C-alpha positions in Angstrom: 104.8 59.7 165.9 101.9 58.6 163.9 101.0 62.2 163.1 104.4 62.9 161.6 104.2 59.9 159.3 100.7 60.9 158.3 101.9 64.4 157.4 104.8 63.0 155.4 102.5 60.7 153.5 100.1 63.6 152.9 102.9 65.8 151.5 104.0 63.0 149.2 100.4 62.5 148.0 100.1 66.3 147.2 102.8 66.0 144.5 101.8 64.9 141.0 103.2 61.9 139.3 103.5 61.3 135.6 101.1 58.4 135.8 98.4 60.5 137.4 98.8 63.1 134.7 98.5 60.5 131.9 95.6 58.7 133.5 93.7 61.9 134.2 93.5 61.1 137.9 95.0 64.5 138.6 91.7 66.2 137.8 90.0 64.2 140.5 92.1 65.8 143.2 90.4 68.3 145.4 93.2 70.9 145.0 92.8 70.9 141.2 89.0 71.1 141.4 89.3 74.0 143.8 91.4 76.0 141.4 89.7 74.9 138.1 88.4 78.4 137.4 91.8 79.9 137.8 93.3 77.3 135.5 90.6 77.9 132.9 91.2 81.6 133.1 94.9 81.1 132.6 94.2 78.9 129.6 91.8 81.5 128.2 94.4 84.2 128.6 97.0 82.0 126.9 94.6 81.5 123.9 93.9 85.2 123.7 97.6 85.9 123.8 98.4 83.5 121.0 95.5 84.9 118.9 96.7 88.4 119.5 100.2 87.6 118.4 99.0 85.8 115.3 96.8 88.8 114.3 99.6 91.2 115.0 102.0 89.3 112.8 99.5 89.3 109.9 99.0 93.0 110.3 102.7 93.6 110.2 103.0 91.5 107.0 100.3 93.6 105.4 102.0 96.8 106.5 105.3 95.6 105.0 103.6 94.7 101.7 101.8 98.1 101.6 105.0 100.0 102.3 106.8 98.2 99.4 103.9 98.9 97.1 104.0 102.6 98.1 107.7 102.8 97.3 107.2 101.2 93.9 104.3 103.6 93.1 106.3 106.6 94.4 109.2 105.7 92.0 106.7 105.2 89.2 105.2 108.7 89.9 108.6 110.4 90.0 109.7 108.8 86.7 106.4 109.9 85.1 106.8 113.4 86.4 110.3 113.6 85.1 109.2 112.4 81.7 106.3 114.9 81.6 108.7 117.7 82.5 111.1 116.8 79.7 108.2 116.6 77.2 106.7 119.9 78.2 109.9 121.9 77.4 109.5 124.4 74.6 112.4 122.9 72.5 110.9 119.4 72.9 107.5 120.6 71.8 109.0 122.2 68.7 110.9 119.0 67.9 107.7 116.9 68.3 105.7 119.2 66.1 108.3 119.1 63.3 108.6 115.3 63.6 104.8 114.8 63.3 104.6 117.1 60.3 102.2 119.5 61.9 102.1 122.9 60.2 102.3 124.9 63.4 104.9 127.6 63.6 106.4 129.2 66.6 105.4 132.8 67.3 108.1 135.4 66.7 106.2 138.3 68.3 104.6 138.1 71.8 100.8 137.8 71.9 98.8 141.0 72.1 96.1 141.7 74.6 92.7 142.4 73.1 90.6 144.9 75.1 86.9 145.2 74.4 85.1 148.3 75.6 81.6 147.7 76.9 79.1 150.6 76.8 76.5 150.9 79.4 
């Protein structure tokens, strides 16, 4: 009978109480000291996981900012290309020449090709 009571007391002693955790007596137990490297490894993996998540969130924020900047620049590029296309039309060029008072006239005849003969 004494062995059964001894085993019951041992099982009760193996559980952790709140007071042992607060006092730090839990670290003096043989079971904890036996598995300290495993516990430290789990803590290390947890820290690495938290760091990885933090860095990933920062990278995602940077990607979102860059994507919005690319959209703005693409819209700016399209508007500039449209403006350039409208300014390069022949009728628009003639109108701008007349507005600025330049004495350039539009050709009525197509340009002629000049051929130079080279003698050897």
